[in-house]
Each structure stands twice: as C-alpha cells, then as structure tokens.
N, CA, C and O atoms as a MOPAC input file, in Angstrom:
PM7 MOZYME 1SCF
protein

 N    -18.69600 1   -16.07700 1   -20.78500 1
 C    -17.35500 1   -15.56400 1   -20.93100 1
 C    -16.59000 1   -15.82400 1   -19.64000 1
 O    -17.09500 1   -15.60400 1   -18.53900 1
 N    -15.38100 1   -16.28900 1   -19.80100 1
 C    -14.55400 1   -16.58200 1   -18.64300 1
 C    -13.82400 1   -15.33100 1   -18.18500 1
 O    -13.37400 1   -14.51800 1   -18.99200 1
 N    -13.72100 1   -15.20300 1   -16.89000 1
 C    -12.97800 1   -14.09300 1   -16.30400 1
 C    -11.61800 1   -14.60100 1   -15.84500 1
 O    -11.44800 1   -15.80500 1   -15.65600 1
 N    -10.65100 1   -13.71800 1   -15.66200 1
 C     -9.34200 1   -14.16400 1   -15.15800 1
 C     -9.46900 1   -14.75900 1   -13.75600 1
 O    -10.33000 1   -14.35000 1   -12.97700 1
 N     -8.62400 1   -15.70600 1   -13.44900 1
 C     -8.66000 1   -16.32300 1   -12.12100 1
 C     -8.27300 1   -15.33000 1   -11.03000 1
 O     -8.67900 1   -15.47500 1    -9.87700 1
 N     -7.49400 1   -14.33300 1   -11.39600 1
 C     -7.05900 1   -13.33400 1   -10.42700 1
 C     -8.02000 1   -12.15700 1   -10.31500 1
 O     -7.70100 1   -11.16100 1    -9.66500 1
 N     -9.17900 1   -12.25400 1   -10.93300 1
 C    -10.13500 1   -11.15000 1   -10.88800 1
 C    -10.52500 1   -10.76000 1    -9.46400 1
 O    -10.58400 1    -9.56300 1    -9.18500 1
 N    -10.79900 1   -11.70000 1    -8.53600 1
 C    -11.09900 1   -11.27800 1    -7.15500 1
 C     -9.93900 1   -10.53100 1    -6.49500 1
 O    -10.15400 1    -9.59400 1    -5.72700 1
 N     -8.72900 1   -10.94700 1    -6.79600 1
 C     -7.56200 1   -10.25800 1    -6.24000 1
 C     -7.47200 1    -8.83900 1    -6.77900 1
 O     -7.26100 1    -7.89600 1    -6.01600 1
 N     -7.63200 1    -8.67900 1    -8.09600 1
 C     -7.63100 1    -7.33600 1    -8.68600 1
 C     -8.75100 1    -6.48500 1    -8.09400 1
 O     -8.55900 1    -5.29800 1    -7.83100 1
 N     -9.91500 1    -7.08700 1    -7.88500 1
 C    -11.05500 1    -6.33900 1    -7.33000 1
 C    -10.74800 1    -5.86500 1    -5.91100 1
 O    -10.99700 1    -4.70700 1    -5.57700 1
 N    -10.21100 1    -6.75200 1    -5.07900 1
 C     -9.86600 1    -6.35300 1    -3.70900 1
 C     -8.79400 1    -5.28400 1    -3.70100 1
 O     -8.85500 1    -4.33600 1    -2.91800 1
 N     -7.80800 1    -5.43800 1    -4.57700 1
 C     -6.71600 1    -4.47500 1    -4.63800 1
 C     -7.22800 1    -3.08800 1    -5.03400 1
 O     -6.74200 1    -2.07700 1    -4.52800 1
 N     -8.20600 1    -3.04400 1    -5.93700 1
 C     -8.75700 1    -1.75800 1    -6.38200 1
 C     -9.87200 1    -1.27300 1    -5.46800 1
 O    -10.26700 1    -0.11000 1    -5.55000 1
 N    -10.38900 1    -2.13800 1    -4.59800 1
 C    -11.44900 1    -1.73600 1    -3.68700 1
 C    -12.82600 1    -1.72700 1    -4.31700 1
 O    -13.69500 1    -0.96400 1    -3.89700 1
 N    -13.03700 1    -2.56400 1    -5.31800 1
 C    -14.35000 1    -2.66400 1    -5.95500 1
 C    -14.92000 1    -4.05400 1    -5.69400 1
 O    -14.19400 1    -4.97100 1    -5.30800 1
 N    -16.21900 1    -4.20100 1    -5.90800 1
 C    -16.84600 1    -5.50600 1    -5.72500 1
 C    -16.48300 1    -6.41400 1    -6.89700 1
 O    -16.06900 1    -5.95200 1    -7.96000 1
 N    -16.64600 1    -7.69600 1    -6.67800 1
 C    -16.33800 1    -8.66600 1    -7.73700 1
 C    -17.30300 1    -8.49200 1    -8.90300 1
 O    -16.91700 1    -8.66300 1   -10.05900 1
 N    -18.54600 1    -8.15600 1    -8.60900 1
 C    -19.51600 1    -7.93700 1    -9.67900 1
 C    -19.10600 1    -6.75800 1   -10.55100 1
 O    -19.19900 1    -6.82300 1   -11.77700 1
 N    -18.65100 1    -5.67700 1    -9.91300 1
 C    -18.21000 1    -4.50300 1   -10.67500 1
 C    -16.94900 1    -4.82700 1   -11.46300 1
 O    -16.79300 1    -4.37200 1   -12.59600 1
 N    -16.06000 1    -5.59900 1   -10.88400 1
 C    -14.84000 1    -5.99600 1   -11.59800 1
 C    -15.18700 1    -6.87800 1   -12.80000 1
 O    -14.54800 1    -6.77600 1   -13.84800 1
 N    -16.19200 1    -7.73900 1   -12.65200 1
 C    -16.62800 1    -8.56800 1   -13.77300 1
 C    -17.18000 1    -7.70100 1   -14.89600 1
 O    -16.90200 1    -7.94500 1   -16.07000 1
 N    -17.96300 1    -6.68800 1   -14.53400 1
 C    -18.49900 1    -5.77300 1   -15.55300 1
 C    -17.36000 1    -5.01000 1   -16.23900 1
 O    -17.40300 1    -4.79300 1   -17.45000 1
 N    -16.35500 1    -4.60600 1   -15.48100 1
 C    -15.21100 1    -3.91400 1   -16.07500 1
 C    -14.41500 1    -4.84900 1   -16.97700 1
 O    -13.90100 1    -4.41900 1   -18.00900 1
 N    -14.30500 1    -6.12600 1   -16.60100 1
 C    -13.62000 1    -7.10900 1   -17.43800 1
 C    -14.35500 1    -7.27600 1   -18.76400 1
 O    -13.72600 1    -7.32400 1   -19.82100 1
 N    -15.68000 1    -7.36400 1   -18.71300 1
 C    -16.45100 1    -7.50100 1   -19.94600 1
 C    -16.27400 1    -6.27100 1   -20.83900 1
 O    -16.18400 1    -6.40400 1   -22.05900 1
 N    -16.22500 1    -5.09000 1   -20.24900 1
 C    -15.98500 1    -3.87400 1   -21.01600 1
 C    -14.58600 1    -3.89100 1   -21.62500 1
 O    -14.40100 1    -3.48300 1   -22.77200 1
 N    -13.59800 1    -4.36400 1   -20.85900 1
 C    -12.23100 1    -4.44700 1   -21.36700 1
 C    -12.13500 1    -5.42700 1   -22.52900 1
 O    -11.40000 1    -5.18500 1   -23.48600 1
 N    -12.87000 1    -6.52500 1   -22.45100 1
 C    -12.87200 1    -7.50800 1   -23.53900 1
 C    -13.49200 1    -6.89300 1   -24.79300 1
 O    -12.99000 1    -7.10300 1   -25.89700 1
 N    -14.57400 1    -6.13700 1   -24.63100 1
 C    -15.19000 1    -5.47800 1   -25.78500 1
 C    -14.22400 1    -4.47200 1   -26.40700 1
 O    -14.11600 1    -4.38500 1   -27.63000 1
 N    -13.52800 1    -3.71900 1   -25.57100 1
 C    -12.55000 1    -2.75000 1   -26.08900 1
 C    -11.40500 1    -3.45300 1   -26.80900 1
 O    -10.95100 1    -2.99200 1   -27.85600 1
 N    -10.93700 1    -4.57300 1   -26.24800 1
 C     -9.84200 1    -5.31500 1   -26.88200 1
 C    -10.28400 1    -5.89100 1   -28.21900 1
 O     -9.50100 1    -5.92300 1   -29.16800 1
 N    -11.51500 1    -6.34000 1   -28.30500 1
 C    -12.03200 1    -6.86700 1   -29.56600 1
 C    -12.09800 1    -5.76300 1   -30.61100 1
 O    -11.74500 1    -5.97500 1   -31.77100 1
 N    -12.54800 1    -4.59000 1   -30.19800 1
 C    -12.62600 1    -3.47300 1   -31.13900 1
 C    -11.24000 1    -2.98000 1   -31.54200 1
 O    -11.03900 1    -2.56400 1   -32.68300 1
 N    -10.29700 1    -3.02200 1   -30.63100 1
 C     -8.95200 1    -2.51500 1   -30.91400 1
 C     -8.16300 1    -3.45900 1   -31.81000 1
 O     -7.58800 1    -3.03200 1   -32.81200 1
 N     -8.13500 1    -4.73800 1   -31.45400 1
 C     -7.29700 1    -5.69300 1   -32.19200 1
 C     -8.00300 1    -6.30400 1   -33.38300 1
 O     -7.35800 1    -6.63400 1   -34.37800 1
 N     -9.31300 1    -6.46100 1   -33.30600 1
 C    -10.03500 1    -7.10400 1   -34.39500 1
 C     -9.95100 1    -8.61800 1   -34.35500 1
 O    -10.56300 1    -9.28900 1   -35.18600 1
 N     -9.22200 1    -9.16000 1   -33.42600 1
 C     -9.07000 1   -10.60300 1   -33.26300 1
 C     -9.57900 1   -11.01000 1   -31.89600 1
 O     -9.71700 1   -10.19000 1   -30.98800 1
 N     -9.85300 1   -12.28900 1   -31.77400 1
 C    -10.26900 1   -12.82600 1   -30.47800 1
 C     -9.43900 1   -14.06300 1   -30.19700 1
 O     -9.38900 1   -14.98600 1   -31.00900 1
 N     -8.78100 1   -14.07600 1   -29.03200 1
 C     -8.10700 1   -15.29100 1   -28.58800 1
 C     -6.61200 1   -15.32900 1   -28.75400 1
 O     -5.98000 1   -16.23000 1   -28.20100 1
 N     -5.99900 1   -14.40900 1   -29.48100 1
 C     -4.54000 1   -14.46800 1   -29.59100 1
 C     -3.89000 1   -13.69500 1   -28.43900 1
 O     -4.58000 1   -13.06700 1   -27.63700 1
 N     -2.58100 1   -13.74700 1   -28.36900 1
 C     -1.88300 1   -13.13700 1   -27.23400 1
 C     -2.00600 1   -11.61400 1   -27.23700 1
 O     -2.07900 1   -10.99300 1   -26.17600 1
 N     -2.02900 1   -11.01100 1   -28.42800 1
 C     -2.20000 1    -9.56200 1   -28.50700 1
 C     -3.56500 1    -9.15000 1   -27.94300 1
 O     -3.68500 1    -8.14100 1   -27.24700 1
 N     -4.56800 1    -9.93500 1   -28.25100 1
 C     -5.92700 1    -9.66900 1   -27.76500 1
 C     -5.98400 1    -9.73200 1   -26.24100 1
 O     -6.52400 1    -8.82900 1   -25.60200 1
 N     -5.42100 1   -10.81000 1   -25.65000 1
 C     -5.47800 1   -10.96800 1   -24.19400 1
 C     -4.63000 1    -9.91900 1   -23.49100 1
 O     -4.99900 1    -9.45200 1   -22.41400 1
 N     -3.50100 1    -9.54300 1   -24.08000 1
 C     -2.69000 1    -8.48100 1   -23.49800 1
 C     -3.42000 1    -7.14800 1   -23.51000 1
 O     -3.36700 1    -6.39600 1   -22.53700 1
 N     -4.10100 1    -6.85700 1   -24.61400 1
 C     -4.87400 1    -5.62400 1   -24.70200 1
 C     -6.05000 1    -5.65200 1   -23.73300 1
 O     -6.37400 1    -4.63300 1   -23.12200 1
 N     -6.69300 1    -6.81400 1   -23.58600 1
 C     -7.81200 1    -6.93800 1   -22.65200 1
 C     -7.34900 1    -6.71100 1   -21.21300 1
 O     -8.02700 1    -6.03600 1   -20.44000 1
 N     -6.21000 1    -7.26600 1   -20.86200 1
 C     -5.70900 1    -7.12000 1   -19.49900 1
 C     -5.26600 1    -5.68900 1   -19.22100 1
 O     -5.51800 1    -5.17100 1   -18.13300 1
 N     -4.61900 1    -5.04900 1   -20.17100 1
 C     -4.20600 1    -3.66100 1   -19.94000 1
 C     -5.41700 1    -2.73500 1   -19.87700 1
 O     -5.43400 1    -1.79100 1   -19.08700 1
 N     -6.42500 1    -2.99900 1   -20.70000 1
 C     -7.65500 1    -2.19900 1   -20.62700 1
 C     -8.35900 1    -2.43100 1   -19.29500 1
 O     -8.89400 1    -1.49500 1   -18.70100 1
 N     -8.36100 1    -3.67500 1   -18.82600 1
 C     -8.99100 1    -3.99100 1   -17.53600 1
 C     -8.29300 1    -3.26100 1   -16.39500 1
 O     -8.95300 1    -2.68400 1   -15.53000 1
 N     -6.97600 1    -3.28400 1   -16.38800 1
 C     -6.23500 1    -2.59200 1   -15.32800 1
 C     -6.44500 1    -1.08500 1   -15.40300 1
 O     -6.54200 1    -0.41800 1   -14.37300 1
 N     -6.51300 1    -0.55000 1   -16.61300 1
 C     -6.77800 1     0.88400 1   -16.76500 1
 C     -8.17400 1     1.23700 1   -16.26200 1
 O     -8.35400 1     2.26100 1   -15.60300 1
 N     -9.16100 1     0.39600 1   -16.56800 1
 C    -10.53200 1     0.64400 1   -16.09100 1
 C    -10.62000 1     0.52400 1   -14.57300 1
 O    -11.31900 1     1.30400 1   -13.92600 1
 N     -9.91100 1    -0.45500 1   -14.00200 1
 C     -9.90300 1    -0.59600 1   -12.54500 1
 C     -9.27100 1     0.62700 1   -11.88400 1
 O     -9.75900 1     1.10600 1   -10.86100 1
 N     -8.19100 1     1.12800 1   -12.46700 1
 C     -7.53800 1     2.29900 1   -11.89500 1
 C     -8.45000 1     3.52200 1   -11.98800 1
 O     -8.49400 1     4.33600 1   -11.06500 1
 N     -9.17200 1     3.65100 1   -13.09200 1
 C    -10.11400 1     4.76300 1   -13.22500 1
 C    -11.24800 1     4.63600 1   -12.21300 1
 O    -11.70700 1     5.63200 1   -11.65400 1
 N    -11.69200 1     3.41400 1   -11.98300 1
 C    -12.75300 1     3.17700 1   -10.99500 1
 C    -12.25300 1     3.50400 1    -9.59200 1
 O    -12.97200 1     4.09800 1    -8.78700 1
 N    -11.02800 1     3.11400 1    -9.31200 1
 C    -10.45200 1     3.39300 1    -7.99600 1
 C    -10.27700 1     4.89400 1    -7.78200 1
 O    -10.49500 1     5.40000 1    -6.68100 1
 N     -9.88100 1     5.60400 1    -8.84400 1
 C     -9.67000 1     7.04600 1    -8.73700 1
 C    -10.98700 1     7.79800 1    -8.56700 1
 O    -10.99500 1     8.93600 1    -8.09600 1
 N    -12.09200 1     7.17300 1    -8.94600 1
 C    -13.37800 1     7.85400 1    -8.83400 1
 C    -13.90100 1     7.85900 1    -7.39800 1
 O    -14.80600 1     8.62600 1    -7.07000 1
 N    -13.33800 1     7.01200 1    -6.54800 1
 C    -13.75000 1     6.99900 1    -5.14700 1
 C    -13.24200 1     8.25200 1    -4.45600 1
 O    -12.18100 1     8.76800 1    -4.80500 1
 N    -13.97900 1     8.73500 1    -3.49700 1
 C    -13.58000 1     9.94300 1    -2.76500 1
 C    -13.09300 1     9.60200 1    -1.35900 1
 O    -13.19300 1    10.43000 1    -0.45300 1
 N    -12.58100 1     8.42700 1    -1.17300 1
 C    -12.10400 1     8.01700 1     0.14500 1
 C    -10.72900 1     8.61800 1     0.40700 1
 O     -9.82700 1     8.46000 1    -0.41500 1
 N    -10.54900 1     9.30200 1     1.53400 1
 C     -9.23500 1     9.88000 1     1.83100 1
 C     -8.25500 1     8.79300 1     2.26800 1
 O     -8.65200 1     7.75300 1     2.79400 1
 N     -7.00900 1     9.04700 1     2.04700 1
 C     -5.95900 1     8.13100 1     2.49600 1
 C     -5.65000 1     8.43700 1     3.95200 1
 O     -5.21100 1     9.54200 1     4.27000 1
 N     -5.86800 1     7.49000 1     4.82500 1
 C     -5.72200 1     7.70600 1     6.26200 1
 C     -4.37000 1     7.21100 1     6.76400 1
 O     -3.90400 1     7.65400 1     7.81400 1
 N     -3.74900 1     6.32300 1     6.04900 1
 C     -2.52700 1     5.68900 1     6.53800 1
 C     -1.42200 1     6.69700 1     6.87300 1
 O     -0.82300 1     6.57200 1     7.94200 1
 N     -1.11500 1     7.69100 1     6.02300 1
 C     -0.04800 1     8.63400 1     6.41500 1
 C     -0.37600 1     9.41700 1     7.68100 1
 O      0.51400 1     9.71300 1     8.47800 1
 N     -1.63800 1     9.74800 1     7.86800 1
 C     -2.03100 1    10.49500 1     9.07000 1
 C     -1.83300 1     9.63000 1    10.31000 1
 O     -1.34100 1    10.10800 1    11.33300 1
 N     -2.21200 1     8.36800 1    10.22100 1
 C     -2.06900 1     7.45900 1    11.35700 1
 C     -0.59700 1     7.24100 1    11.68000 1
 O     -0.22000 1     7.19600 1    12.85100 1
 N      0.23400 1     7.10500 1    10.65700 1
 C      1.66400 1     6.91700 1    10.90300 1
 C      2.26800 1     8.14100 1    11.57200 1
 O      3.09500 1     8.01300 1    12.47600 1
 N      1.86200 1     9.32100 1    11.13600 1
 C      2.35700 1    10.55000 1    11.75000 1
 C      1.93100 1    10.63000 1    13.21400 1
 O      2.73300 1    10.98300 1    14.07900 1
 N      0.67200 1    10.30400 1    13.48900 1
 C      0.19400 1    10.32300 1    14.86700 1
 C      0.94300 1     9.30200 1    15.71800 1
 O      1.23100 1     9.56500 1    16.88600 1
 N      1.25700 1     8.15800 1    15.15800 1
 C      2.00100 1     7.14300 1    15.89900 1
 C      3.39300 1     7.65900 1    16.25400 1
 O      3.86600 1     7.46200 1    17.37300 1
 N      4.05100 1     8.32600 1    15.29000 1
 C      5.38100 1     8.88400 1    15.58100 1
 C      5.28600 1     9.97400 1    16.64000 1
 O      6.14500 1    10.04800 1    17.51900 1
 N      4.26500 1    10.81900 1    16.57700 1
 C      4.11300 1    11.87400 1    17.58300 1
 C      3.82300 1    11.28700 1    18.95900 1
 O      4.29700 1    11.81500 1    19.96500 1
 N      3.04600 1    10.19600 1    19.02000 1
 C      2.74400 1     9.55700 1    20.29000 1
 C      3.99400 1     8.93900 1    20.90100 1
 O      4.16000 1     8.95400 1    22.12100 1
 N      4.88400 1     8.38900 1    20.05500 1
 C      6.08500 1     7.74000 1    20.57200 1
 C      7.20700 1     8.71900 1    20.89500 1
 O      8.18000 1     8.33100 1    21.54200 1
 N      7.10400 1     9.96600 1    20.47000 1
 C      8.18600 1    10.93600 1    20.66500 1
 C      8.58300 1    11.11500 1    22.13000 1
 O      9.77900 1    11.07600 1    22.41800 1
 N      7.65000 1    11.31000 1    23.08200 1
 C      8.07600 1    11.43600 1    24.48300 1
 C      8.75200 1    10.17300 1    25.00200 1
 O      9.69200 1    10.25500 1    25.79300 1
 N      8.28700 1     9.01100 1    24.56700 1
 C      8.90800 1     7.75900 1    25.01900 1
 C     10.32400 1     7.62800 1    24.47500 1
 O     11.22600 1     7.17100 1    25.17800 1
 N     10.51300 1     8.02600 1    23.23000 1
 C     11.84900 1     7.97300 1    22.64500 1
 C     12.78000 1     8.95400 1    23.33700 1
 O     13.94000 1     8.63200 1    23.59700 1
 N     12.28700 1    10.14000 1    23.63700 1
 C     13.10500 1    11.13300 1    24.33900 1
 C     13.48200 1    10.62700 1    25.73000 1
 O     14.62500 1    10.79600 1    26.15300 1
 N     12.54400 1    10.01200 1    26.44600 1
 C     12.83800 1     9.49000 1    27.77500 1
 C     13.85800 1     8.35200 1    27.68600 1
 O     14.74200 1     8.24100 1    28.53500 1
 N     13.73700 1     7.52800 1    26.68000 1
 C     14.68800 1     6.44400 1    26.51100 1
 C     16.09600 1     6.99700 1    26.26700 1
 O     17.07000 1     6.47700 1    26.81200 1
 N     16.20200 1     8.03400 1    25.46500 1
 C     17.50200 1     8.66600 1    25.21500 1
 C     18.07700 1     9.28300 1    26.49200 1
 O     19.27600 1     9.18500 1    26.75000 1
 N     17.21300 1     9.92000 1    27.28700 1
 C     17.67700 1    10.53600 1    28.54600 1
 C     18.17900 1     9.46600 1    29.51500 1
 O     19.23400 1     9.63500 1    30.12500 1
 N     17.44600 1     8.38100 1    29.66200 1
 C     17.85300 1     7.30000 1    30.56800 1
 C     19.16200 1     6.69100 1    30.09900 1
 O     20.02800 1     6.37000 1    30.91300 1
 N     19.30800 1     6.53100 1    28.80100 1
 C     20.54700 1     5.98000 1    28.26000 1
 C     21.71900 1     6.91400 1    28.55400 1
 O     22.80300 1     6.44700 1    28.90500 1
 N     21.51900 1     8.22000 1    28.41700 1
 C     22.58200 1     9.18500 1    28.71300 1
 C     22.92300 1     9.18600 1    30.20200 1
 O     24.10000 1     9.22500 1    30.56200 1
 N     21.90300 1     9.14500 1    31.07900 1
 C     22.15800 1     9.09200 1    32.51900 1
 C     22.91700 1     7.82900 1    32.89700 1
 O     23.82200 1     7.86300 1    33.73100 1
 N     22.53600 1     6.70100 1    32.26900 1
 C     23.19300 1     5.43600 1    32.56800 1
 C     24.66700 1     5.48600 1    32.13800 1
 O     25.54500 1     5.04600 1    32.88100 1
 N     24.93400 1     6.01700 1    30.95000 1
 C     26.32300 1     6.12100 1    30.48000 1
 C     27.12100 1     7.04500 1    31.39200 1
 O     28.27500 1     6.75100 1    31.70100 1
 N     26.53400 1     8.15000 1    31.82400 1
 C     27.21300 1     9.09000 1    32.71800 1
 C     27.48400 1     8.42100 1    34.06400 1
 O     28.56500 1     8.58000 1    34.63100 1
 N     26.50800 1     7.67600 1    34.57200 1
 C     26.67400 1     6.98000 1    35.85900 1
 C     27.79900 1     5.95300 1    35.76600 1
 O     28.62900 1     5.85500 1    36.67000 1
 N     27.82600 1     5.19600 1    34.68300 1
 C     28.86800 1     4.18900 1    34.51200 1
 C     30.23900 1     4.83600 1    34.39900 1
 O     31.22100 1     4.29900 1    34.91100 1
 N     30.31500 1     5.97700 1    33.73800 1
 C     31.59000 1     6.65300 1    33.57900 1
 C     32.10000 1     7.15000 1    34.93100 1
 O     33.28600 1     7.01200 1    35.22900 1
 N     31.21600 1     7.72700 1    35.75400 1
 C     31.62100 1     8.24200 1    37.05900 1
 C     31.82000 1     7.12800 1    38.08200 1
 O     32.62700 1     7.27100 1    39.00100 1
 N     31.11200 1     6.04600 1    37.93600 1
 C     31.25800 1     4.93800 1    38.89400 1
 C     32.54200 1     4.18200 1    38.66400 1
 O     33.08200 1     3.60000 1    39.60500 1
 N     33.05700 1     4.16800 1    37.43500 1
 C     34.27400 1     3.38100 1    37.16900 1
 C     35.54700 1     4.17800 1    37.42600 1
 O     36.62500 1     3.58400 1    37.45500 1
 N     35.47400 1     5.49000 1    37.61300 1
 C     36.67800 1     6.26600 1    37.90500 1
 C     37.00800 1     6.14500 1    39.39100 1
 O     36.12200 1     6.26900 1    40.23700 1
 N     38.27200 1     5.90400 1    39.70800 1
 C     38.63400 1     5.79800 1    41.13000 1
 C     38.57100 1     7.17500 1    41.79500 1
 O     38.88900 1     8.19200 1    41.18000 1
 N     38.16000 1     7.18400 1    43.04000 1
 C     38.04600 1     8.42900 1    43.80700 1
 C     39.36600 1     8.67800 1    44.53400 1
 O     40.04800 1     7.75100 1    44.97100 1
 N     39.69000 1     9.93000 1    44.64400 1
 C     40.91600 1    10.32000 1    45.36800 1
 C     40.57200 1    10.51800 1    46.83300 1
 O     39.53300 1    11.08500 1    47.17100 1
 N     41.43500 1    10.05600 1    47.67100 1
 C     41.21600 1    10.23700 1    49.10200 1
 C     41.60700 1    11.65500 1    49.50400 1
 O     42.60400 1    12.18700 1    49.01600 1
 N     40.85000 1    12.25000 1    50.36500 1
 C     41.11700 1    13.61800 1    50.76700 1
 C     42.11000 1    13.71600 1    51.90200 1
 O     42.43100 1    14.81800 1    52.34600 1

C-alpha cells in the first residue's frame, strides 16, 4: 500500500515517528474503506486523508509533553525589561539634553 508523499511531513508536524504515522495511515485507509465502500475514488481518498489527520491529532493529544514556548517567551520579555527601561531613560535624557543645549543662555 502506498503512503502519501507528505507522510513524513505530517509525522514531524504531529511529533510521531514515520513508522507510527504509517500505521495510522493504514488505519485511516481501513476506516475510509469501511465508510465509503469504495476504493480509489476522490471521496475515498478525501475520507482517508481526513481520518488520517484526525488520528494524527488524537495521537498528538495523547502525549503529555508541556508547551514550553509561551514560558520561554515570557522569560525573554522579563529579561529584556530592564534593558528596555534603560533605553527609554537614556532616550529621555538625550532629548532633555538636546532641548537644554539648543536654548540660548541669558547673560547675567
């Protein structure tokens, strides 16, 4: 049985091995055959692909891996906060200096 050419891409995207994705594809094909009763027409392949994507999503949801990306982004923003504040302060001091340096002084 032939697998889709994009099967490795789907497997990487879902975080499963290619072997597991192949097994899920075979299960999706069996489900599509039982659902449509036909083999090889466009309705069959559409049903097989939607069943495959549904099975991949269920497999991905079964993993207990936490999502780390939002935590890392938050930590990055917190780490940059003092630098951003210092940059704002320097910019304000520079604008104030330029404003006072360009005004003519009165002689006493």
